[in-house]
VOBA-1610 file (N, C-alpha, C; in pm, whole numbers, padded with zeros to 5 digits, always signed):
BEGIN
Met+00079-00117+00000Met+00000+00000+00000Met+00085+00126+00000Lys+00190+00119+00076Lys+00280+00232+00078Lys+00337+00256-00061His+00366+00150-00127His+00424+00160-00260His+00322+00219-00358Ser+00198+00185-00345Ser+00093+00235-00431Ser+00066+00383-00403Lys+00074+00425-00278Lys+00059+00567-00246Lys+00173+00646-00306Met+00289+00590-00297Met+00408+00656-00351Met+00393+00674-00503Lys+00343+00571-00572Lys+00322+00579-00716Lys+00216+00685-00748Ser+00112+00691-00668Ser+00006+00789-00690Ser+00059+00931-00671Ile+00137+00951-00566Ile+00195+01084-00540Ile+00291+01121-00652Leu+00372+01028-00692Leu+00467+01052-00800Leu+00392+01082-00930Phe+00286+01006-00957Phe+00206+01030-01078Phe+00142+01168-01075Ile+00085+01207-00961Ile+00023+01339-00946Ile+00128+01448-00962Ala+00247+01429-00908Ala+00355+01527-00919Ala+00396+01545-01065Ile+00408+01435-01137Ile+00446+01441-01279Ile+00339+01514-01359Ile+00213+01484-01334Ile+00103+01549-01404Ile+00104+01699-01373Thr+00123+01734-01247Thr+00125+01875-01207Thr+00240+01949-01275Ile+00357+01889-01272Ile+00474+01953-01336Ile+00449+01969-01485Ser+00395+01867-01549Ser+00365+01875-01693Ser+00266+01986-01722Phe+00162+01992-01639Phe+00059+02094-01660Phe+00117+02234-01642Val+00196+02254-01537Val+00256+02385-01510Val+00353+02422-01621Ser+00433+02328-01666Ser+00529+02360-01772Ser+00458+02387-01904Cys+00350+02318-01931Cys+00272+02346-02053Cys+00209+02483-02045Lys+00158+02517-01927Lys+00096+02648-01911Lys+00201+02758-01930Asn+00320+02739-01872Asn+00429+02837-01889Asn+00471+02846-02035Asp+00474+02733-02101Asp+00513+02729-02241Asp+00413+02807-02327Val+00284+02791-02299Val+00180+02862-02373Val+00191+03012-02348Glu+00211+03051-02224Glu+00225+03194-02192Glu+00351+03252-02258Glu+00457+03174-02256Glu+00581+03220-02319Glu+00561+03237-02470Lys+00489+03143-02530Lys+00462+03152-02673Lys+00375+03274-02704Lys+00280+03302-02616Lys+00196+03421-02635Lys+00281+03547-02629Glu+00370+03554-02531Glu+00459+03669-02518Glu+00549+03682-02641Asn+00601+03570-02688Asn+00686+03572-02808Asn+00607+03619-02930Leu+00482+03575-02940Leu+00398+03616-03051Leu+00372+03766-03047Ile+00342+03817-02928Ile+00318+03962-02914Ile+00444+04040-02950Glu+00558+03993-02902Glu+00685+04060-02932Glu+00714+04055-03082Ala+00687+03942-03144Ala+00709+03929-03288Ala+00620+04025-03366Lys+00495+04038-03323Lys+00403+04131-03389Lys+00453+04275-03375Glu+00505+04309-03257Glu+00560+04444-03237Glu+00680+04466-03327Asn+00765+04364-03340Asn+00882+04375-03427Asn+00842+04394-03573Val+00738+04323-03615Val+00689+04338-03753Val+00635+04479-03773Ala+00562+04529-03676Ala+00507+04665-03687Ala+00619+04768-03696Glu+00722+04751-03615Glu+00837+04843-03619Glu+00908+04834-03753Ala+00926+04712-03802Ala+00993+04693-03931Ala+00913+04757-04044Gln+00780+04743-04039Gln+00696+04804-04142Gln+00704+04957-04134Asp+00709+05010-04014Asp+00722+05155-03996Asp+00856+05204-04051Glu+00962+05131-04021Glu+01094+05168-04073Glu+01099+05160-04225Leu+01036+05057-04280Leu+01031+05044-04425Leu+00955+05161-04487Tyr+00845+05199-04427Tyr+00766+05312-04476Tyr+00850+05440-04473Lys+00920+05462-04362Lys+01006+05580-04350Lys+01118+05576-04454Ala+01175+05460-04475Ala+01282+05447-04574Ala+01230+05478-04714Arg+01109+05433-04744Arg+01050+05463-04875Arg+01026+05612-04890Leu+00976+05676-04785Leu+00955+05821-04790Leu+01088+05894-04811Asp+01191+05850-04739Asp+01323+05910-04755Asp+01374+05891-04897Ser+01351+05773-04950Ser+01395+05743-05085Ser+01324+05833-05187Ile+01194+05851-05167Ile+01116+05938-05257Ile+01166+06082-05246Lys+01189+06128-05123Lys+01238+06264-05103Lys+01375+06281-05166Gln+01461+06182-05147Gln+01595+06188-05204Gln+01587+06193-05356Phe+01500+06112-05416Phe+01484+06113-05561Phe+01437+06250-05608Asn+01340+06308-05537Asn+01291+06441-05573Asn+01400+06547-05559Asp+01483+06533-05456Asp+01596+06626-05440Asp+01692+06614-05558Tyr+01720+06490-05601Tyr+01808+06469-05717Tyr+01747+06535-05841Lys+01617+06516-05860Lys+01551+06575-05977Lys+01564+06727-05974Glu+01545+06786-05855Glu+01554+06931-05841Glu+01696+06979-05873Met+01794+06906-05826Met+01933+06943-05853Met+01964+06930-06002Asp+01913+06824-06063Asp+01932+06808-06207Asp+01872+06926-06284Lys+01754+06972-06241Lys+01690+07088-06305Lys+01780+07211-06295Lys+01839+07232-06177Lys+01927+07347-06158Lys+02048+07339-06249Leu+02104+07219-06263Leu+02220+07202-06349Leu+02184+07229-06496Ile+02068+07185-06537Ile+02022+07211-06674Ile+01999+07360-06693Glu+01941+07424-06592Glu+01919+07569-06598Glu+02053+07643-06610Asn+02153+07597-06537Asn+02287+07658-06547Asn+02341+07647-06689Asp+02325+07529-06750Asp+02369+07512-06890Asp+02299+07612-06981His+02172+07629-06958His+02093+07722-07040His+02143+07867-07021Leu+02167+07906-06896Leu+02216+08042-06870Leu+02354+08064-06932Ile+02439+07965-06922Ile+02573+07976-06981Ile+02562+07993-07133Ala+02472+07918-07194Ala+02452+07929-07339Ala+02401+08069-07377Ile+02311+08124-07297Ile+02258+08258-07324Ile+02370+08362-07315Ile+02448+08353-07209Ile+02558+08448-07192Ile+02658+08435-07306Lys+02684+08312-07347Lys+02779+08289-07457Lys+02730+08357-07585Glu+02600+08350-07610Glu+02544+08417-07727Glu+02555+08569-07714Gln+02533+08620-07595Gln+02536+08764-07573Gln+02676+08822-07590Ile+02778+08747-07553Ile+02913+08804-07561Ile+02972+08799-07702Lys+02905+08730-07793Lys+02955+08721-07930Lys+02962+08858-07997Thr+02882+08952-07952Thr+02878+09083-08016Thr+02981+09180-07957Gly+03049+09139-07851Gly+03144+09228-07784Gly+03279+09233-07853Lys+03368+09315-07797Lys+03504+09326-07848Lys+03575+09194-07832Lys+03670+09167-07923Lys+03738+09037-07925Lys+03809+09007-07794Glu+03884+09102-07738Glu+03958+09075-07615Glu+03866+09047-07497Ile+03755+09122-07491Ile+03658+09101-07384Ile+03586+08968-07407Arg+03552+08941-07533Arg+03483+08817-07567Arg+03569+08696-07533Asp+03699+08702-07567Asp+03787+08590-07538Asp+03798+08565-07387Lys+03812+08673-07311Lys+03821+08659-07166Lys+03691+08602-07109Ser+03579+08653-07158Ser+03449+08606-07111Ser+03425+08461-07149Glu+03467+08422-07268Glu+03449+08284-07310Glu+03531+08188-07222Lys+03651+08231-07183Lys+03733+08149-07093Lys+03664+08134-06957Glu+03610+08243-06907Glu+03538+08237-06780Glu+03416+08146-06791Leu+03346+08155-06905Leu+03229+08069-06926Leu+03269+07921-06932Glu+03383+07894-06995Glu+03429+07755-07003Glu+03459+07699-06864Val+03514+07785-06777Val+03541+07743-06639Val+03409+07713-06569Leu+03310+07801-06587Leu+03179+07780-06525Leu+03112+07654-06580Lys+03124+07635-06710Lys+03065+07515-06772Lys+03133+07389-06718Ala+03265+07394-06700Ala+03337+07279-06645Ala+03293+07250-06501Lys+03272+07356-06423Lys+03223+07337-06285Lys+03084+07274-06286Asn+03000+07319-06376Asn+02866+07265-06387Asn+02871+07116-06425Glu+02957+07083-06519Glu+02972+06943-06560Glu+03028+06859-06446Ala+03119+06916-06367Ala+03174+06844-06252Ala+03065+06816-06150Leu+02975+06911-06131Leu+02864+06890-06038Leu+02769+06783-06091Lys+02748+06781-06222Lys+02663+06676-06280Lys+02725+06538-06253Leu+02854+06529-06273Leu+02924+06403-06249Leu+02918+06365-06101Lys+02937+06465-06015Lys+02934+06441-05871Lys+02799+06386-05826Ile+02692+06444-05876Ile+02559+06395-05836Ile+02531+06258-05897Glu+02578+06236-06016Glu+02558+06106-06081Glu+02631+05996-06003Glu+02752+06026-05957Glu+02828+05928-05880Glu+02765+05901-05744His+02701+06001-05688His+02644+05984-05554His+02510+05911-05556Lys+02443+05905-05667Lys+02310+05843-05674Lys+02312+05698-05626Asp+02423+05629-05647Asp+02430+05487-05611Asp+02481+05463-05470Lys+02517+05569-05400Lys+02573+05552-05266Lys+02463+05546-05162Ala+02502+05506-05042Ala+02407+05491-04932Ala+02342+05624-04897Ser+02220+05615-04854Ser+02146+05738-04822Ser+02190+05800-04689Asp+02268+05727-04609Asp+02310+05784-04481Asp+02410+05898-04501Thr+02472+05905-04617Thr+02565+06015-04647Thr+02495+06128-04723Trp+02365+06110-04748Trp+02291+06206-04831Trp+02293+06347-04775Asn+02265+06365-04646Asn+02257+06499-04589Asn+02388+06574-04602Ser+02498+06507-04574Ser+02629+06570-04588Ser+02657+06606-04734Phe+02629+06510-04823Phe+02649+06535-04965Phe+02563+06652-05012Lys+02437+06651-04972Lys+02343+06754-05015Lys+02390+06893-04971Gln+02437+06903-04847Gln+02483+07032-04797Gln+02603+07082-04879Asn+02701+06997-04901Asn+02818+07036-04980Asn+02780+07067-05125Phe+02693+06984-05179Phe+02652+07004-05317Phe+02576+07135-05332Asn+02487+07164-05239Asn+02411+07290-05245Asn+02502+07411-05234Glu+02605+07402-05151Glu+02702+07513-05141Glu+02772+07532-05275Asp+02814+07422-05336Asp+02879+07431-05468Asp+02784+07488-05572Met+02658+07444-05567Met+02557+07494-05662Met+02534+07644-05641Asp+02525+07686-05516Asp+02505+07829-05487Asp+02622+07911-05538Asn+02744+07863-05514Asn+02862+07936-05562Asn+02863+07944-05714Leu+02830+07836-05779Leu+02825+07836-05926Leu+02715+07930-05975Gly+02600+07925-05912Gly+02490+08013-05951Gly+02528+08160-05937Lys+02596+08192-05827Lys+02642+08331-05807Lys+02740+08370-05916Ser+02832+08280-05948Ser+02932+08311-06052Ser+02864+08334-06187Ile+02766+08253-06218Ile+02694+08270-06345Ile+02619+08402-06345Ser+02555+08435-06233Ser+02482+08563-06223Ser+02576+08681-06237Glu+02691+08673-06171Glu+02790+08781-06182Glu+02838+08796-06326Met+02859+08682-06391Met+02903+08684-06531Met+02796+08749-06618Ala+02672+08716-06594Ala+02563+08774-06671Ala+02554+08925-06648Gln+02570+08967-06522Gln+02566+09111-06491Gln+02682+09185-06556Lys+02801+09126-06550Lys+02916+09189-06616Lys+02891+09202-06765Asn+02835+09099-06823Asn+02807+09101-06966Asn+02704+09208-06999Met+02602+09221-06915Met+02500+09325-06938Met+02563+09463-06932Lys+02649+09486-06833Lys+02715+09616-06820Lys+02803+09645-06941Lys+02874+09541-06988Lys+02963+09559-07102Lys+02884+09591-07228Thr+02774+09521-07248Thr+02695+09548-07368Thr+02627+09683-07361Gln+02593+09729-07242Gln+02533+09861-07227Gln+02634+09970-07253Thr+02758+09954-07210Thr+02861+10056-07233Thr+02905+10056-07378Glu+02902+09939-07443Glu+02943+09933-07583Glu+02839+09997-07675Thr+02713+09995-07636Thr+02609+10050-07721Thr+02600+10202-07708Lys+02663+10258-07606Lys+02655+10403-07587Lys+02749+10476-07675
//
């Protein structure tokens, strides 16, 4: 009888341990499922933000490309305007325009090379590129103003 009680107690203990461990396992799985769902939600949010950043970056590239094309157009206009000036002034102006055109082409190459790079360097690149673009734009504007003054003095 003692042996049978011992077996019963042992059997009840095994059942209890199994039940408790199964219950813990189920709760642990629930917690893991909740955590996994949170991770998926975070990943989807990060993906959404990355897509928005990518779209913004693409739009920034398009805007920069437009500015570079506009610079080419302005350089071409100035080049046409200086054709009517004196030869020495025209030659000097054409050399200055060639320098500006080379800078514009260098910026085109710079942006083209950066398009394939990681977006984490984008802000730094954009800041430097915008400074270069501003400097080039100022130089082109100054060149246009000088040309306007020269053509006005030549017509008098």
